[in-house]
Backbone as CSV, one residue per row, in Angstrom:
resi,resn,N_x,N_y,N_z,CA_x,CA_y,CA_z,C_x,C_y,C_z
1,ARG,88.743,130.646,100.136,89.322,129.391,99.682,90.825,129.593,99.521
2,TRP,91.605,128.660,100.048,93.054,128.790,99.983,93.601,128.163,98.704
3,GLY,94.776,128.583,98.346,95.440,128.029,97.178,96.882,128.505,97.116
4,ILE,97.654,127.839,96.313,99.057,128.199,96.108,99.238,128.484,94.632
5,ARG,99.821,129.642,94.304,100.094,129.969,92.910,101.476,129.416,92.561
6,LEU,101.513,128.559,91.548,102.758,127.965,91.093,103.468,128.905,90.141
7,CYS,104.761,128.679,89.914,105.510,129.555,89.009,104.961,129.482,87.588
8,SER,104.218,128.418,87.278,103.593,128.316,85.952,102.380,129.234,85.833
9,GLY,101.940,129.798,86.979,100.760,130.643,86.989,99.507,129.899,87.428
10,ASP,99.584,128.548,87.451,98.449,127.745,87.905,98.276,127.895,89.415
11,CYS,97.037,127.702,89.879,96.756,127.691,91.313,96.445,126.268,91.739
12,LEU,96.971,125.866,92.865,96.771,124.529,93.389,96.092,124.638,94.744
13,ASP,94.995,123.893,94.937,94.342,123.830,96.244,94.162,122.362,96.613
14,ALA,93.399,122.077,97.667,93.277,120.711,98.177,92.700,119.738,97.153
15,SER,91.895,120.194,96.219,91.285,119.293,95.240,92.049,119.253,93.918
16,GLY,93.160,119.935,93.839,93.925,120.033,92.591,94.053,121.503,92.256
17,ASP,94.076,121.836,90.986,94.149,123.256,90.651,92.744,123.864,90.700
18,ILE,92.690,125.151,90.841,91.419,125.844,91.031,90.481,125.653,89.849
19,ASN,91.021,125.529,88.655,90.196,125.301,87.465,89.856,123.824,87.267
20,HIS,90.329,122.975,88.159,90.099,121.527,88.123,90.596,120.890,86.828
21,GLU,91.714,121.416,86.319,92.312,120.845,85.123,93.287,119.723,85.481
22,ARG,93.857,119.796,86.688,94.812,118.782,87.141,94.468,118.364,88.564
23,SER,94.688,117.095,88.854,94.445,116.562,90.196,95.740,116.615,91.004
24,PRO,95.657,116.407,92.315,96.887,116.314,93.103,97.828,115.215,92.575
25,MET,97.258,114.103,92.083,98.101,113.038,91.518,98.828,113.518,90.263
26,ASP,98.173,114.346,89.458,98.844,114.905,88.278,100.086,115.693,88.698
27,TYR,99.950,116.493,89.747,101.091,117.274,90.225,102.179,116.370,90.803
28,PHE,101.763,115.295,91.471,102.733,114.328,91.994,103.550,113.764,90.835
29,PHE,102.875,113.300,89.765,103.587,112.716,88.635,104.439,113.746,87.891
30,LEU,103.996,114.992,87.851,104.796,116.042,87.208,106.107,116.306,87.945
31,SER,106.172,115.914,89.218,107.385,116.111,90.017,108.501,115.159,89.605
32,PHE,108.142,114.113,88.855,109.105,113.092,88.472,109.077,112.925,86.955
33,PRO,109.978,113.612,86.242,109.993,113.519,84.775,110.102,112.062,84.318
34,ILE,109.352,111.705,83.297,109.260,110.326,82.828,110.623,109.763,82.420
35,GLU,111.464,110.579,81.797,112.791,110.092,81.394,113.621,109.724,82.611
36,GLN,113.559,110.553,83.649,114.312,110.286,84.874,113.749,109.064,85.596
37,THR,112.432,108.939,85.619,111.794,107.787,86.249,112.207,106.501,85.544
38,ASN,112.147,106.494,84.212,112.541,105.301,83.449,113.998,104.935,83.683
39,LEU,114.867,105.933,83.719,116.292,105.682,83.967,116.501,105.106,85.366
40,THR,115.848,105.684,86.352,115.975,105.205,87.732,115.512,103.758,87.839
41,ILE,114.376,103.446,87.234,113.854,102.078,87.283,114.797,101.122,86.558
42,ARG,115.282,101.523,85.390,116.188,100.659,84.623,117.473,100.364,85.409
43,LEU,118.084,101.395,85.994,119.322,101.195,86.751,119.081,100.398,88.034
44,THR,117.948,100.644,88.675,117.601,99.878,89.875,117.407,98.410,89.525
45,ASN,116.692,98.145,88.431,116.447,96.768,88.014,117.731,96.044,87.626
46,LYS,118.669,96.770,87.076,119.962,96.171,86.729,120.647,95.648,87.994
47,ARG,120.609,96.449,89.055,121.225,96.034,90.324,120.441,94.911,90.986
48,LEU,119.100,94.993,90.919,118.273,93.934,91.500,118.505,92.604,90.788
49,SER,118.568,92.649,89.452,118.813,91.428,88.664,120.152,90.803,89.015
50,ALA,121.150,91.640,89.182,122.486,91.148,89.521,122.484,90.418,90.867
51,LYS,121.558,90.789,91.736,121.460,90.142,93.053,120.413,89.036,93.074
52,GLY,119.812,88.751,91.893,118.823,87.689,91.814,117.491,88.040,92.454
53,LYS,117.192,89.325,92.539,115.943,89.774,93.160,114.931,90.193,92.097
54,LYS,113.674,90.266,92.541,112.566,90.652,91.660,112.745,92.097,91.193
55,GLU,112.480,92.326,89.905,112.601,93.677,89.358,111.435,94.557,89.780
56,LEU,111.688,95.842,89.735,110.729,96.870,90.127,109.940,97.324,88.900
57,ASP,108.628,97.524,89.063,107.861,98.116,87.967,107.485,99.559,88.338
58,LYS,106.931,100.274,87.385,106.614,101.694,87.594,105.652,101.904,88.763
59,ARG,104.669,101.030,88.846,103.677,101.151,89.918,104.340,101.027,91.294
60,GLU,105.213,100.031,91.451,105.922,99.859,92.723,106.834,101.054,93.007
61,PHE,107.467,101.565,91.968,108.349,102.720,92.129,107.594,103.921,92.678
62,TYR,106.438,104.227,92.079,105.646,105.370,92.541,105.076,105.140,93.938
63,LYS,104.711,103.913,94.249,104.240,103.610,95.607,105.354,103.877,96.619
64,PHE,106.565,103.423,96.278,107.712,103.644,97.158,107.939,105.140,97.381
65,LEU,107.934,105.916,96.304,108.119,107.361,96.450,107.020,107.976,97.319
66,GLY,105.786,107.537,97.099,104.669,108.047,97.883,104.839,107.770,99.364
67,VAL,105.259,106.552,99.702,105.473,106.205,101.111,106.622,107.026,101.684
68,MET,107.687,107.194,100.920,108.828,107.980,101.415,108.415,109.424,101.690
69,ILE,107.590,109.990,100.852,107.100,111.352,101.078,106.160,111.375,102.271
70,LEU,105.292,110.378,102.370,104.328,110.289,103.465,105.016,110.255,104.827
71,ILE,106.097,109.498,104.953,106.743,109.383,106.263,107.440,110.672,106.691
72,THR,107.650,111.579,105.759,108.224,112.876,106.149,107.146,113.830,106.646
73,ARG,105.875,113.501,106.396,104.770,114.404,106.718,104.038,114.049,108.014
74,PHE,104.072,112.760,108.405,103.291,112.293,109.543,104.153,111.467,110.479
75,GLU,103.702,111.369,111.729,104.402,110.554,112.712,103.682,109.213,112.826
76,PHE,104.433,108.130,112.793,103.867,106.797,112.869,104.452,106.058,114.061
77,THR,103.676,105.131,114.616,104.176,104.347,115.751,105.232,103.351,115.297
78,SER,105.064,102.818,114.093,105.986,101.810,113.592,106.188,102.008,112.094
79,ARG,107.434,102.126,111.690,107.708,102.278,110.251,107.316,101.033,109.478
80,SER,107.419,99.870,110.121,107.074,98.634,109.412,105.600,98.618,109.014
81,SER,104.749,99.333,109.743,103.319,99.373,109.395,103.079,100.076,108.061
82,LEU,104.028,100.906,107.628,103.887,101.595,106.345,104.027,100.642,105.168
83,TRP,104.699,99.532,105.361,105.002,98.621,104.265,104.072,97.415,104.228
84,SER,103.135,97.335,105.151,102.242,96.154,105.154,100.940,96.435,104.437
């Protein structure tokens, strides 16, 4: 069984960590500290509001990050298909 040992000492494999204490989504969220995420959303919303556009919520923010990471990993025929 394959796995990656993190600097924290935890092991991560395809289903999460080997002890099944954290899921892959847990590791995804750990990559983005909550204070930084809140600041990014707040500053983004300030600019969106100034332009009269709909504000971003946390769920949309994480979806956007997920898609941005996804497009670096796979080849797609059309980038627009990622947003539909």
